[in-house]
MMTF fields as JSON, N, C-alpha, C and O atoms, coordinates in Angstrom:
{
  "mmtfVersion": "1.0.0",
  "mmtfProducer": "UNKNOWN",
  "numBonds": 215,
  "numAtoms": 216,
  "numGroups": 54,
  "numChains": 1,
  "numModels": 1,
  "chainsPerModel": [1],
  "groupsPerChain": [54],
  "chainIdList": ["A"],
  "bondAtomList": [4, 2, 8, 6, 12, 10, 16, 14, 20, 18, 24, 22, 28, 26, 32, 30, 36, 34, 40, 38, 44, 42, 48, 46, 52, 50, 56, 54, 60, 58, 64, 62, 68, 66, 72, 70, 76, 74, 80, 78, 84, 82, 88, 86, 92, 90, 96, 94, 100, 98, 104, 102, 108, 106, 112, 110, 116, 114, 120, 118, 124, 122, 128, 126, 132, 130, 136, 134, 140, 138, 144, 142, 148, 146, 152, 150, 156, 154, 160, 158, 164, 162, 168, 166, 172, 170, 176, 174, 180, 178, 184, 182, 188, 186, 192, 190, 196, 194, 200, 198, 204, 202, 208, 206, 212, 210],
  "bondOrderList": [1, 1, 1, 1, 1, 1, 1, 1, 1, 1, 1, 1, 1, 1, 1, 1, 1, 1, 1, 1, 1, 1, 1, 1, 1, 1, 1, 1, 1, 1, 1, 1, 1, 1, 1, 1, 1, 1, 1, 1, 1, 1, 1, 1, 1, 1, 1, 1, 1, 1, 1, 1, 1],
  "groupList": [{"groupName": "MET", "atomNameList": ["N", "CA", "C", "O"], "elementList": ["N", "C", "C", "O"], "formalChargeList": [0, 0, 0, 0], "bondAtomList": [1, 0, 2, 1, 3, 2], "bondOrderList": [1, 1, 2], "singleLetterCode": "M", "chemCompType": "L-PEPTIDE LINKING"}, {"groupName": "LEU", "atomNameList": ["N", "CA", "C", "O"], "elementList": ["N", "C", "C", "O"], "formalChargeList": [0, 0, 0, 0], "bondAtomList": [1, 0, 2, 1, 3, 2], "bondOrderList": [1, 1, 2], "singleLetterCode": "L", "chemCompType": "L-PEPTIDE LINKING"}, {"groupName": "SER", "atomNameList": ["N", "CA", "C", "O"], "elementList": ["N", "C", "C", "O"], "formalChargeList": [0, 0, 0, 0], "bondAtomList": [1, 0, 2, 1, 3, 2], "bondOrderList": [1, 1, 2], "singleLetterCode": "S", "chemCompType": "L-PEPTIDE LINKING"}, {"groupName": "GLU", "atomNameList": ["N", "CA", "C", "O"], "elementList": ["N", "C", "C", "O"], "formalChargeList": [0, 0, 0, 0], "bondAtomList": [1, 0, 2, 1, 3, 2], "bondOrderList": [1, 1, 2], "singleLetterCode": "E", "chemCompType": "L-PEPTIDE LINKING"}, {"groupName": "GLN", "atomNameList": ["N", "CA", "C", "O"], "elementList": ["N", "C", "C", "O"], "formalChargeList": [0, 0, 0, 0], "bondAtomList": [1, 0, 2, 1, 3, 2], "bondOrderList": [1, 1, 2], "singleLetterCode": "Q", "chemCompType": "L-PEPTIDE LINKING"}, {"groupName": "THR", "atomNameList": ["N", "CA", "C", "O"], "elementList": ["N", "C", "C", "O"], "formalChargeList": [0, 0, 0, 0], "bondAtomList": [1, 0, 2, 1, 3, 2], "bondOrderList": [1, 1, 2], "singleLetterCode": "T", "chemCompType": "L-PEPTIDE LINKING"}, {"groupName": "ARG", "atomNameList": ["N", "CA", "C", "O"], "elementList": ["N", "C", "C", "O"], "formalChargeList": [0, 0, 0, 0], "bondAtomList": [1, 0, 2, 1, 3, 2], "bondOrderList": [1, 1, 2], "singleLetterCode": "R", "chemCompType": "L-PEPTIDE LINKING"}, {"groupName": "ASP", "atomNameList": ["N", "CA", "C", "O"], "elementList": ["N", "C", "C", "O"], "formalChargeList": [0, 0, 0, 0], "bondAtomList": [1, 0, 2, 1, 3, 2], "bondOrderList": [1, 1, 2], "singleLetterCode": "D", "chemCompType": "L-PEPTIDE LINKING"}, {"groupName": "ALA", "atomNameList": ["N", "CA", "C", "O"], "elementList": ["N", "C", "C", "O"], "formalChargeList": [0, 0, 0, 0], "bondAtomList": [1, 0, 2, 1, 3, 2], "bondOrderList": [1, 1, 2], "singleLetterCode": "A", "chemCompType": "L-PEPTIDE LINKING"}, {"groupName": "ILE", "atomNameList": ["N", "CA", "C", "O"], "elementList": ["N", "C", "C", "O"], "formalChargeList": [0, 0, 0, 0], "bondAtomList": [1, 0, 2, 1, 3, 2], "bondOrderList": [1, 1, 2], "singleLetterCode": "I", "chemCompType": "L-PEPTIDE LINKING"}, {"groupName": "VAL", "atomNameList": ["N", "CA", "C", "O"], "elementList": ["N", "C", "C", "O"], "formalChargeList": [0, 0, 0, 0], "bondAtomList": [1, 0, 2, 1, 3, 2], "bondOrderList": [1, 1, 2], "singleLetterCode": "V", "chemCompType": "L-PEPTIDE LINKING"}, {"groupName": "PHE", "atomNameList": ["N", "CA", "C", "O"], "elementList": ["N", "C", "C", "O"], "formalChargeList": [0, 0, 0, 0], "bondAtomList": [1, 0, 2, 1, 3, 2], "bondOrderList": [1, 1, 2], "singleLetterCode": "F", "chemCompType": "L-PEPTIDE LINKING"}, {"groupName": "LYS", "atomNameList": ["N", "CA", "C", "O"], "elementList": ["N", "C", "C", "O"], "formalChargeList": [0, 0, 0, 0], "bondAtomList": [1, 0, 2, 1, 3, 2], "bondOrderList": [1, 1, 2], "singleLetterCode": "K", "chemCompType": "L-PEPTIDE LINKING"}, {"groupName": "GLY", "atomNameList": ["N", "CA", "C", "O"], "elementList": ["N", "C", "C", "O"], "formalChargeList": [0, 0, 0, 0], "bondAtomList": [1, 0, 2, 1, 3, 2], "bondOrderList": [1, 1, 2], "singleLetterCode": "G", "chemCompType": "PEPTIDE LINKING"}],
  "groupTypeList": [0, 1, 2, 3, 4, 5, 1, 6, 7, 8, 1, 3, 3, 5, 9, 4, 10, 1, 3, 6, 5, 6, 6, 2, 11, 12, 2, 6, 3, 1, 13, 4, 1, 6, 6, 6, 1, 9, 7, 1, 1, 3, 4, 1, 3, 5, 7, 8, 13, 3, 12, 3, 3, 7],
  "groupIdList": [1, 2, 3, 4, 5, 6, 7, 8, 9, 10, 11, 12, 13, 14, 15, 16, 17, 18, 19, 20, 21, 22, 23, 24, 25, 26, 27, 28, 29, 30, 31, 32, 33, 34, 35, 36, 37, 38, 39, 40, 41, 42, 43, 44, 45, 46, 47, 48, 49, 50, 51, 52, 53, 54],
  "secStructList": [7, 7, 7, 2, 2, 2, 2, 2, 2, 2, 2, 2, 2, 2, 2, 2, 2, 2, 2, 2, 6, 6, 6, 6, 1, 7, 7, 2, 2, 2, 2, 2, 2, 2, 2, 2, 2, 2, 2, 2, 2, 2, 2, 2, 2, 2, 2, 2, 2, 2, 2, 2, 2, 7],
  "xCoordList": [201.483, 201.719, 202.987, 203.288, 203.694, 204.942, 204.644, 203.884, 205.237, 205.008, 205.95, 206.985, 205.564, 206.408, 207.759, 208.786, 207.762, 209.02, 209.949, 211.157, 209.397, 210.204, 210.807, 211.975, 210.019, 210.503, 211.606, 212.635, 211.4, 212.432, 213.729, 214.818, 213.598, 214.787, 215.551, 216.78, 214.822, 215.461, 216.148, 217.254, 215.502, 216.109, 217.375, 218.398, 217.308, 218.477, 219.64, 220.785, 219.349, 220.405, 221.019, 222.238, 220.19, 220.676, 221.554, 222.608, 221.12, 221.894, 223.245, 224.269, 223.256, 224.511, 225.475, 226.672, 224.968, 225.824, 226.388, 227.577, 225.552, 226.022, 227.078, 228.052, 226.902, 227.888, 229.207, 230.28, 229.131, 230.361, 231.148, 232.376, 230.458, 231.126, 231.353, 231.807, 231.044, 231.111, 232.531, 232.704, 233.534, 234.914, 235.373, 236.259, 234.775, 235.123, 234.5, 235.093, 233.31, 232.572, 232.289, 231.278, 233.169, 233.012, 232.03, 232.413, 230.766, 229.71, 228.8, 228.251, 228.649, 227.746, 226.317, 225.57, 225.951, 224.592, 224.315, 223.228, 225.288, 225.096, 224.998, 224.222, 225.771, 225.686, 224.326, 223.749, 223.819, 222.492, 221.413, 220.465, 221.562, 220.604, 220.615, 219.56, 221.808, 221.923, 221.218, 220.491, 221.427, 220.779, 219.26, 218.528, 218.783, 217.328, 216.731, 215.638, 217.444, 216.958, 216.936, 216.006, 217.946, 217.966, 216.78, 216.103, 216.523, 215.373, 214.064, 213.177, 213.943, 212.738, 212.55, 211.438, 213.62, 213.55, 213.142, 212.322, 213.706, 213.334, 211.865, 211.184, 211.371, 209.961, 209.061, 208.026, 209.442, 208.668, 208.605, 207.558, 209.728, 209.764, 208.912, 208.241, 208.931, 208.1, 206.626, 205.826, 206.271, 204.881, 204.421, 203.285, 205.283, 204.93, 204.719, 203.816, 205.539, 205.384, 204.08, 203.445, 203.674, 202.413, 201.229, 200.226, 201.328, 200.251, 200.065, 198.938, 201.175, 201.106, 200.446, 199.81, 200.584, 199.99, 198.479, 197.783, 197.959, 196.511, 195.776, 194.551],
  "yCoordList": [190.114, 190.428, 189.705, 188.594, 190.338, 189.813, 188.705, 188.914, 187.535, 186.435, 186.574, 187.238, 185.929, 185.96, 185.312, 185.776, 184.247, 183.566, 184.463, 184.476, 185.209, 186.14, 187.201, 187.561, 187.7, 188.696, 188.117, 188.759, 186.916, 186.271, 186.078, 186.358, 185.597, 185.382, 186.686, 186.711, 187.761, 189.061, 189.559, 190.096, 189.386, 189.801, 188.997, 189.561, 187.68, 186.836, 187.225, 187.294, 187.476, 187.871, 189.211, 189.374, 190.161, 191.477, 191.362, 191.993, 190.557, 190.347, 189.721, 190.128, 188.737, 188.086, 189.075, 189.052, 189.934, 190.941, 191.891, 192.21, 192.343, 193.249, 192.574, 193.216, 191.285, 190.569, 190.401, 190.571, 190.068, 189.875, 191.167, 191.141, 192.281, 193.551, 194.407, 195.546, 193.875, 194.733, 195.189, 196.252, 194.426, 194.864, 195.898, 196.706, 195.866, 196.831, 198.194, 199.231, 198.174, 199.416, 199.493, 198.974, 200.133, 200.223, 201.334, 202.467, 200.981, 201.96, 201.479, 200.379, 202.296, 201.973, 201.832, 200.957, 202.701, 202.663, 201.352, 200.788, 200.867, 199.596, 198.441, 197.508, 198.502, 197.479, 197.485, 196.429, 198.668, 198.776, 198.278, 197.612, 198.602, 198.133, 196.608, 195.977, 196.023, 194.561, 193.928, 192.947, 194.479, 193.935, 194.094, 193.198, 195.23, 195.427, 194.437, 193.914, 194.182, 193.212, 191.798, 191.035, 191.451, 190.144, 190.025, 188.997, 191.06, 191.055, 190.908, 190.163, 191.616, 191.544, 190.137, 189.61, 189.535, 188.183, 187.195, 186.308, 187.343, 186.469, 186.638, 185.658, 187.871, 188.126, 187.484, 186.91, 187.573, 186.927, 185.417, 184.8, 184.829, 183.388, 183.008, 181.976, 183.828, 183.585, 183.684, 182.834, 184.722, 184.903, 183.745, 183.289, 183.269, 182.151, 180.883, 180.099, 180.681, 179.52, 179.557, 178.522, 180.742, 180.887, 180.627, 180.058, 181.036, 180.792, 179.298, 178.822, 178.558, 177.125, 176.394, 175.362, 176.907, 176.275, 176.432, 175.618, 177.469, 177.722, 176.749, 176.827],
  "zCoordList": [50.689, 52.087, 52.568, 52.132, 53.443, 53.988, 54.996, 55.94, 54.8, 55.742, 56.937, 56.863, 58.041, 59.238, 58.958, 59.453, 58.17, 57.862, 57.06, 57.295, 56.12, 55.332, 56.238, 56.087, 57.173, 58.128, 59.002, 59.212, 59.51, 60.334, 59.55, 60.051, 58.32, 57.485, 57.253, 57.312, 56.99, 56.76, 58.028, 57.963, 59.177, 60.443, 60.719, 61.107, 60.519, 60.759, 59.848, 60.294, 58.586, 57.648, 58.048, 57.997, 58.443, 58.861, 60.098, 60.179, 61.06, 62.287, 61.951, 62.5, 61.056, 60.665, 60.017, 60.304, 59.156, 58.511, 59.558, 59.528, 60.481, 61.529, 62.397, 62.79, 62.704, 63.512, 62.758, 63.337, 61.465, 60.671, 60.499, 60.42, 60.442, 60.151, 61.393, 61.285, 62.558, 63.746, 64.074, 64.669, 63.708, 63.962, 62.93, 63.206, 61.764, 60.716, 60.977, 60.683, 61.527, 61.788, 63.276, 63.749, 64.006, 65.455, 65.778, 66.067, 65.722, 65.94, 67.059, 66.997, 68.064, 69.168, 68.649, 69.087, 67.716, 67.169, 66.433, 66.56, 65.668, 64.968, 65.962, 65.755, 67.025, 68.07, 68.744, 69.004, 69.026, 69.638, 68.681, 69.096, 67.411, 66.406, 66.332, 66.274, 66.333, 66.291, 67.483, 67.326, 68.668, 69.863, 69.809, 70.23, 69.295, 69.17, 68.174, 68.392, 67.09, 66.106, 66.684, 66.422, 67.462, 68.122, 69.069, 69.086, 69.854, 70.765, 70.001, 70.418, 68.885, 68.066, 67.504, 67.51, 67.023, 66.485, 67.577, 67.337, 68.765, 69.879, 70.238, 70.539, 70.209, 70.507, 69.453, 69.792, 68.188, 67.121, 67.334, 67.139, 67.735, 67.964, 69.17, 69.152, 70.212, 71.389, 71.027, 71.417, 70.282, 69.859, 68.983, 69.108, 68.107, 67.229, 68.049, 67.758, 69.062, 69.939, 70.705, 70.903, 71.139, 71.859, 70.936, 71.367, 69.675, 68.712, 68.481, 68.35, 68.43, 68.183, 69.338, 69.127, 70.558, 71.727, 71.748, 72.355, 71.092, 71.094, 70.275, 70.175]
}
């Protein structure tokens, strides 16, 4: 089964690649995807923080 940490690491790596290549590939869709992935990663971190408080 996929762990949350593995998912976070994959999201962070994907976001970094999209940020590094954003000037090479001027795509609105890739920019939107990058922002959605950042939002998803932030939500995962928020959810993880709430779990720790319980």
